[in-house]
C-alpha positions in Angstrom: -19.2 39.2 61.3 -15.5 40.1 61.3 -12.9 38.2 63.2 -11.8 34.5 63.4 -14.4 31.8 63.1 -14.5 28.8 65.4 -12.5 26.0 63.8 -10.8 28.3 61.3 -7.4 27.2 60.3 -7.9 23.6 61.2 -8.0 20.8 58.6 -11.4 19.4 58.0 -10.2 16.1 56.8 -8.4 13.4 58.8 -5.0 12.4 57.5 -4.5 9.2 59.4 -4.8 5.8 57.7 -8.2 5.0 59.0 -9.6 8.5 58.4 -8.2 8.7 54.8 -9.4 5.2 53.9 -12.9 6.0 55.3 -13.0 9.3 53.3 -11.9 7.6 50.0 -14.4 4.7 50.5 -17.2 7.2 51.4 -16.4 9.2 48.3 -16.5 6.1 46.1 -19.8 5.0 47.6 -21.3 8.5 47.2 -20.2 8.7 43.6 -21.4 5.2 42.9 -24.9 6.0 44.3 -25.2 9.3 42.4 -23.6 8.6 39.1 -21.4 5.5 38.7 -24.0 2.7 38.9 -26.3 4.5 36.4 -23.8 4.3 33.5 -24.5 0.6 32.9 -27.6 -1.4 33.5 -25.7 -4.1 35.4 -22.3 -2.7 36.4 -19.9 -5.5 37.3 -16.5 -3.8 37.8 -15.1 -0.6 39.1 -11.5 0.7 38.9 -10.3 2.8 41.8 -7.0 4.6 41.5 -5.5 6.3 44.5 -2.2 7.7 45.7 -0.5 5.3 48.2 0.3 8.2 50.5 3.3 10.3 51.2 4.6 8.0 54.0 4.3 4.8 51.9 1.6 3.6 54.3 0.1 0.2 53.9 -3.1 0.1 51.8 -4.7 -2.6 54.1 -7.1 -0.1 55.7 -8.3 1.1 52.4 -8.5 -2.5 51.1 -10.9 -3.4 54.0 -13.0 -0.3 53.3 -13.2 -1.1 49.5 -13.9 -4.8 50.3 -17.0 -3.6 52.3 -18.1 -1.5 49.3 -17.6 -4.5 46.9 -19.7 -6.7 49.2 -22.5 -4.1 49.6 -22.6 -3.1 45.9 -22.1 -6.5 44.4 -19.4 -5.0 42.2 -15.8 -6.2 41.6 -13.4 -3.5 42.6 -9.9 -3.3 41.1 -7.7 -1.0 43.2 -4.5 0.5 41.9 -2.4 2.6 44.2 0.0 5.1 42.7 3.5 5.3 44.2 3.9 7.6 47.1 4.2 11.3 46.2 3.2 10.7 42.6 1.6 14.1 42.7 5.1 15.6 43.1 6.3 13.9 39.9 5.4 16.9 37.7 8.3 18.6 39.4 10.6 16.0 38.1 9.0 16.2 34.7 9.5 20.0 34.7 13.2 19.5 35.6 13.5 17.0 32.7 11.8 19.4 30.2 13.9 22.3 31.4 17.0 20.4 30.4 15.5 20.0 26.9 14.8 23.7 26.6 18.3 24.7 27.9 19.9 22.5 25.3 17.9 24.0 22.4 19.3 27.4 23.1 16.1 29.0 21.9 16.2 27.4 18.5 13.8 24.9 17.2 14.9 21.3 17.3 16.7 20.1 14.2 14.7 16.9 14.2 13.2 14.2 16.4 16.7 12.8 17.1 17.6 16.0 19.0 14.6 15.7 21.3 14.9 11.9 21.8 18.6 12.2 22.4 18.1 15.0 25.0 15.5 13.2 27.1 16.5 9.6 26.6 17.0 7.8 29.9 20.5 7.1 31.2 21.8 3.7 30.3 20.5 1.3 33.0 17.9 3.7 34.3 14.2 3.6 33.4 12.2 6.8 33.0 10.2 6.3 36.2 13.5 5.6 38.1 15.0 8.8 36.8 11.9 10.8 37.6 11.9 9.4 41.2 15.6 10.2 41.5 15.1 13.8 40.3 12.1 14.3 42.7 14.1 12.8 45.6 11.7 9.9 46.0 12.5 6.4 47.2 11.9 3.4 44.9 8.4 1.9 45.5 8.2 -1.0 47.9 5.5 -3.7 48.0 4.0 -2.9 44.6 2.2 -6.2 44.6 0.2 -5.0 47.6 -0.7 -1.8 45.8 -2.8 -3.4 43.1 -5.5 -5.9 43.8 -9.0 -7.0 42.9 -11.8 -7.3 45.5 -14.6 -9.6 44.5 -18.2 -9.1 45.7 -19.0 -11.3 48.7 -18.9 -11.0 52.4 -16.8 -8.1 53.6 -13.6 -9.0 55.5 -13.8 -8.5 59.3 
């Protein structure tokens, strides 16, 4: 039937810390049951890579959810959280590559030195720092909390 449907226009996924962590952990569990655990006879480790979130939220909620998964599955889980807004970094990459194109003036590069000299980082700035600056992102904080290993055993309360 024509016309608006009940619930149309509302997000189906929660975006709070607890809801997002539960969604990620549920997705990992579902994938593990359907596909992941079947790739090896005795899987011992799993790497989970997720974005830290646009508001640089604490990964503690997800850590607890993944610890529960590690305890239930008997699998060591290594979690790596990408810096906040990593998905926006291609914008910075595009801005960097546009500078390369503009300096070529439509002609092929004379050699590797032209390309390297054009995109080389500024003195004292790393490539990730330059990309963050171009994208208007803050420097990551608490990186040591973003990457951790959860060993199988009783889940944390």
